[in-house]
C-alpha positions as CSV (number, residue, x, y, z in Angstrom):
1,M,3.8,13.9,260.1
2,I,1.6,15.7,257.5
3,G,-2.0,15.1,258.9
4,D,-3.4,11.8,257.3
5,R,-6.1,13.1,255.6
6,R,-7.1,12.5,252.1
7,G,-5.3,14.6,249.3
8,C,-7.0,17.5,247.9
9,V,-9.3,16.9,244.9
10,Q,-10.1,19.6,241.9
11,S,-12.3,21.7,242.5
12,T,-12.2,23.4,238.8
13,P,-12.3,21.5,235.5
14,V,-9.3,21.8,233.8
15,I,-9.4,24.3,230.7
16,H,-7.4,23.5,227.5
17,R,-7.2,26.4,225.4
18,A,-7.1,26.4,221.6
19,P,-4.5,28.7,220.0
20,C,-5.9,31.8,219.4
21,S,-4.7,35.4,218.2
22,R,-7.3,37.1,221.5
23,W,-7.8,36.7,224.6
24,S,-10.6,38.1,226.7
25,D,-9.1,40.7,229.4
26,G,-10.2,38.3,231.9
27,E,-7.9,35.4,230.1
28,L,-5.3,37.8,230.1
29,R,-5.5,38.6,233.5
30,A,-5.6,34.7,234.5
31,E,-2.7,34.0,232.0
32,T,-0.6,36.6,233.4
33,E,-1.6,35.8,236.9
34,E,-0.2,32.1,236.1
35,D,2.6,33.4,234.7
36,G,3.8,35.2,237.8
37,R,2.8,32.6,240.0
38,S,5.2,30.2,238.2
39,A,8.2,32.4,237.9
40,L,7.8,33.2,242.0
41,I,7.8,29.7,242.7
42,Q,11.0,28.9,239.9
43,S,12.9,32.0,241.8
44,D,15.5,31.4,244.7
45,I,13.1,30.2,248.2
46,W,14.9,30.4,251.4
47,I,13.2,28.1,254.0
48,G,14.9,28.8,257.6
49,F,14.5,25.0,258.5
50,P,16.3,24.8,262.2
51,R,19.3,23.1,260.8
52,A,20.3,25.8,258.6
53,E,19.6,28.5,261.4
54,Q,21.8,26.5,263.6
55,V,24.6,27.0,260.9
56,L,23.5,30.8,260.7
57,D,23.8,31.4,264.6
58,R,27.4,30.2,264.5
59,L,28.4,32.0,261.6
60,H,26.4,35.5,263.1
61,G,28.4,34.7,266.8
62,L,31.8,34.5,264.4
63,I,31.3,37.7,262.7
64,E,30.5,39.4,265.8
65,M,33.3,38.1,267.8
66,P,36.0,40.7,269.1
67,R,39.1,40.1,266.8
68,Q,41.9,38.7,268.3
69,T,45.3,36.8,266.9
70,R,43.6,33.4,266.3
71,M,40.3,33.5,264.6
72,P,38.4,30.5,265.0
73,G,36.3,29.4,262.1
74,L,33.9,26.5,261.0
75,L,33.8,23.7,258.0
76,V,30.4,23.2,256.8
77,H,30.6,20.1,254.5
78,G,27.5,17.8,253.1
79,A,26.8,15.9,250.4
80,S,26.3,18.6,247.1
81,G,22.9,20.0,247.1
82,I,22.2,20.0,250.4
83,G,22.1,23.3,251.4
84,K,25.9,24.8,252.0
85,T,25.7,27.4,249.2
86,M,22.0,28.6,250.2
87,I,23.3,29.1,254.1
88,A,26.5,31.2,252.6
89,R,24.6,33.8,250.4
90,N,21.6,34.2,252.9
91,L,24.3,35.4,255.4
92,S,26.1,37.3,252.8
93,R,22.9,39.3,252.2
94,R,22.5,40.2,255.7
95,Y,26.1,41.6,255.9
96,A,25.8,43.5,252.8
97,P,28.7,45.9,252.2
98,E,27.8,49.4,253.5
99,Y,28.8,52.7,252.4
100,D,29.9,55.6,254.7
101,P,29.8,59.0,253.1
102,E,31.3,60.5,255.6
103,S,34.2,58.3,255.4
104,G,33.9,57.9,251.8
105,I,34.6,54.1,252.5
106,T,32.7,50.7,251.7
107,H,32.3,48.9,255.1
108,T,32.4,45.2,253.8
109,P,32.1,42.7,257.1
110,L,31.9,39.8,255.2
111,L,33.6,38.5,251.8
112,L,31.9,35.1,249.8
113,L,33.9,34.0,247.2
114,Q,34.0,30.5,245.5
115,A,37.3,28.7,245.4
116,P,39.2,29.0,242.1
117,P,38.9,25.3,239.8
118,A,42.1,24.4,241.1
119,P,44.4,26.0,244.1
120,D,45.8,28.6,242.5
121,E,47.2,31.4,244.6
122,R,47.3,34.3,241.9
123,R,43.7,33.7,240.7
124,F,42.2,33.5,244.0
125,Y,43.8,36.8,244.3
126,L,42.6,37.9,241.4
127,H,38.9,37.0,242.0
128,I,39.5,39.1,246.0
129,L,40.3,42.3,243.7
130,A,37.5,41.3,241.0
131,A,34.7,40.6,244.3
132,V,35.8,43.8,245.9
133,G,35.4,46.2,243.1
134,A,39.1,46.7,242.6
135,P,40.4,49.2,239.8
136,S,40.9,47.1,236.6
137,S,45.0,48.4,236.7
138,T,45.5,46.4,239.8
139,L,44.0,43.0,237.8
140,S,46.6,42.4,235.6
141,M,48.0,38.6,235.8
142,K,51.2,39.3,233.7
143,A,51.9,42.7,235.2
144,Q,52.2,41.8,238.8
145,S,53.7,39.0,241.2
146,V,52.0,36.8,243.5
147,A,53.5,38.9,246.6
148,S,52.5,42.3,245.4
149,L,49.1,41.1,244.6
150,E,49.2,39.6,248.5
151,V,50.2,42.9,249.4
152,R,47.4,44.8,247.5
153,V,45.1,42.1,248.6
154,V,46.0,42.5,252.3
155,G,46.1,46.3,252.6
156,L,42.7,46.4,250.5
157,L,40.7,43.7,252.8
158,R,42.0,45.8,255.9
159,D,40.9,49.1,254.8
160,L,37.1,47.8,254.1
161,G,37.0,46.4,257.6
162,L,36.6,42.8,256.7
163,R,35.6,40.1,259.7
164,M,34.8,36.8,258.0
165,I,35.6,35.2,254.8
166,M,33.6,32.6,253.6
167,I,35.1,30.2,250.8
168,D,32.4,28.4,248.9
169,E,33.3,25.0,246.8
170,V,36.5,24.8,248.6
171,H,36.6,20.7,247.6
172,N,38.2,22.6,244.5
173,L,41.6,22.2,246.2
174,L,41.0,18.6,245.4
175,A,42.1,19.4,242.1
176,G,46.3,20.3,242.6
177,T,48.4,18.4,243.7
178,H,49.8,17.7,247.4
179,R,51.7,20.4,247.6
180,E,49.3,23.0,245.7
181,Q,46.5,22.0,248.3
182,R,49.2,22.7,251.2
183,R,50.2,26.5,249.7
184,F,46.6,27.4,249.0
185,L,45.7,26.4,252.5
186,N,48.6,28.4,254.0
187,V,47.4,31.5,251.8
188,L,43.7,31.3,253.8
189,R,45.4,30.5,257.0
190,Y,47.8,33.6,256.3
191,L,44.9,35.9,255.2
192,S,42.9,35.1,258.5
193,N,45.9,35.6,260.7
194,E,46.6,39.0,258.9
195,L,43.2,40.6,258.6
196,E,42.3,38.8,262.3
197,A,39.2,37.3,260.6
198,S,37.3,34.2,260.5
199,L,37.4,32.0,258.3
200,V,34.6,29.5,257.1
201,C,34.3,26.9,254.2
202,F,32.3,25.2,252.5
203,G,32.9,21.7,250.8
204,V,31.4,18.0,250.2
205,S,32.8,15.6,252.9
206,E,35.6,14.9,250.1
207,A,37.6,18.2,251.4
208,V,37.3,17.6,255.0
209,D,40.6,15.5,254.4
210,A,41.8,18.1,252.2
211,I,41.4,20.7,255.5
212,R,43.2,18.4,257.6
213,G,46.4,18.5,255.6
214,D,47.2,21.3,257.6
215,I,47.1,20.6,261.0
216,Q,47.1,24.5,262.4
217,L,44.2,25.4,260.0
218,A,41.9,22.5,260.6
219,R,42.6,23.0,264.5
220,R,41.1,26.3,264.2
221,L,38.0,24.9,262.0
222,D,35.4,23.8,263.6
223,E,33.7,20.6,261.5
224,H,29.9,21.1,260.9
225,H,28.4,18.2,259.1
226,L,24.9,18.8,257.0
227,P,23.8,15.1,256.5
228,N,20.8,14.1,254.5
229,W,17.0,14.5,254.8
230,R,15.8,11.2,256.4
231,D,12.3,10.3,257.2
232,D,11.7,12.0,260.9
233,A,9.6,14.9,261.7
234,E,12.5,17.5,260.8
235,F,12.0,16.6,257.3
236,S,7.8,16.4,257.7
237,D,8.1,19.9,259.3
238,M,10.4,21.4,256.2
239,I,7.9,19.9,253.6
240,Q,4.9,21.3,255.2
241,T,7.0,25.2,255.1
242,L,7.9,24.3,251.5
243,I,5.0,23.9,250.4
244,A,3.3,26.7,252.4
245,A,5.9,29.0,250.8
246,M,4.3,27.8,247.1
247,P,1.9,30.4,246.1
248,L,-1.3,28.0,246.2
249,E,-4.7,28.5,246.4
250,R,-5.2,25.5,248.7
251,K,-3.9,23.8,251.3
252,S,-2.1,20.5,250.4
253,N,-2.6,17.8,253.1
254,L,0.0,14.8,252.4
255,K,-0.3,11.5,253.7
256,V,3.0,9.6,255.5
257,R,3.2,7.9,252.1
258,S,3.8,10.9,250.0
259,L,6.4,12.0,252.0
260,K,8.1,8.7,251.7
261,Q,8.4,8.8,248.3
262,I,9.3,12.4,248.0
263,L,12.2,11.4,250.1
264,A,12.9,8.5,247.7
265,L,12.6,10.1,244.5
266,T,15.1,13.1,245.9
267,G,17.4,11.0,248.2
268,G,17.2,13.6,251.1
269,V,19.4,16.5,248.8
270,T,17.8,19.3,249.9
271,S,17.9,21.1,246.4
272,R,16.6,18.1,244.6
273,I,13.7,18.1,246.8
274,F,12.9,21.9,246.5
275,A,13.1,21.2,242.6
276,L,10.3,18.4,243.2
277,V,8.3,20.4,245.5
278,K,8.0,23.7,242.8
279,D,7.6,21.3,239.6
280,L,4.4,19.6,241.6
281,S,3.2,23.7,242.8
282,I,3.8,24.9,239.0
283,D,1.8,21.6,237.4
284,A,-1.1,22.2,240.8
285,I,-1.2,25.8,239.1
286,I,-1.7,24.7,235.4
287,S,-4.1,21.8,236.3
288,G,-5.9,23.9,238.3
289,D,-5.8,21.8,241.6
290,E,-4.5,24.7,243.3
291,C,-2.5,21.9,245.5
292,V,0.1,19.5,245.9
293,T,-1.7,16.0,245.9
294,D,-1.0,12.5,246.9
295,D,-1.7,11.2,243.3
296,A,0.4,14.3,241.7
297,I,3.2,12.9,243.7
298,A,2.8,9.3,243.0
299,K,2.5,9.8,239.1
300,W,5.6,12.8,239.1
301,T,8.5,12.2,237.0
302,P,11.0,14.7,236.4
303,V,10.8,17.0,233.4
304,W,13.8,16.4,231.4
305,S,12.3,12.5,231.5
306,R,8.9,12.4,231.0
307,H,9.2,12.2,227.2
308,A,12.4,10.1,227.0
309,N,10.2,6.9,226.2
310,A,8.1,8.5,223.6
311,Q,11.6,10.1,222.3
312,R,13.5,6.9,222.6
313,R,10.8,4.6,220.8
314,L,10.5,7.7,218.1
315,E,14.4,7.3,217.7
316,R,14.0,3.1,217.1
317,S,11.5,3.5,214.9
318,R,13.7,5.9,212.7
319,A,16.7,3.6,213.1
């Protein structure tokens, strides 16, 4: 777990600047550096913790697997915000499209798509064509039947050398009727069969039952559950790694109770943990602490709710 030493104390006074029209060069540089670090914190950050790397290793094995008639696949499920999309995008960056100047073809080993809001075959095929940059003439919804879109998509993806189809937010298919769900699952299975490409789906746990509605597809997709974080060594290591990735000038030494507080505040959901640590890091830069402290965690409240009580009192006084 993270060390039991006392949290970092503020070593420099907090400077409250009054509004003015001019700044010295030193103040301008400090202000620019502060803004730059805050922007860096707010950007997407990838932390390769073991549970994510385990899934990535499995996906890497699938995409490098020799083609076969019935390619195996994977269904990754867990709570919303647990990190499924982060994993999908990370693998997508590793297998980005590559242009071959000799053949004039862009090889696309992996295609990452978000499932349409409802299980609609036509919309799904059009999303695929748009994702691979197909000419706009092929995207006319009224001009082509579902069958012609299907032929166009299969031929184009085969030319691109596709080896894996990843569908994020696959639980969107639950918005359709049982018949619509079955038809959409048939489309996924058909594409996997025709292209001899692995199918990988990401979604909340409720989507598992929908996938199981197609027995043939369910048999091919191994299930991998991403649980919420718990109070254990893995969670402690993840917090340490995440805080260390923040551009702070001082090391943060947190007590065990602070880890429990982070877990309680976030419910063990990865996206909430990241948002909390990022918020604390930006506050540490602004305050001059330059590290995440136990006291800051104890006093932390979400940005959107910090002024809620005062706002409610103001509204009541107006009423």
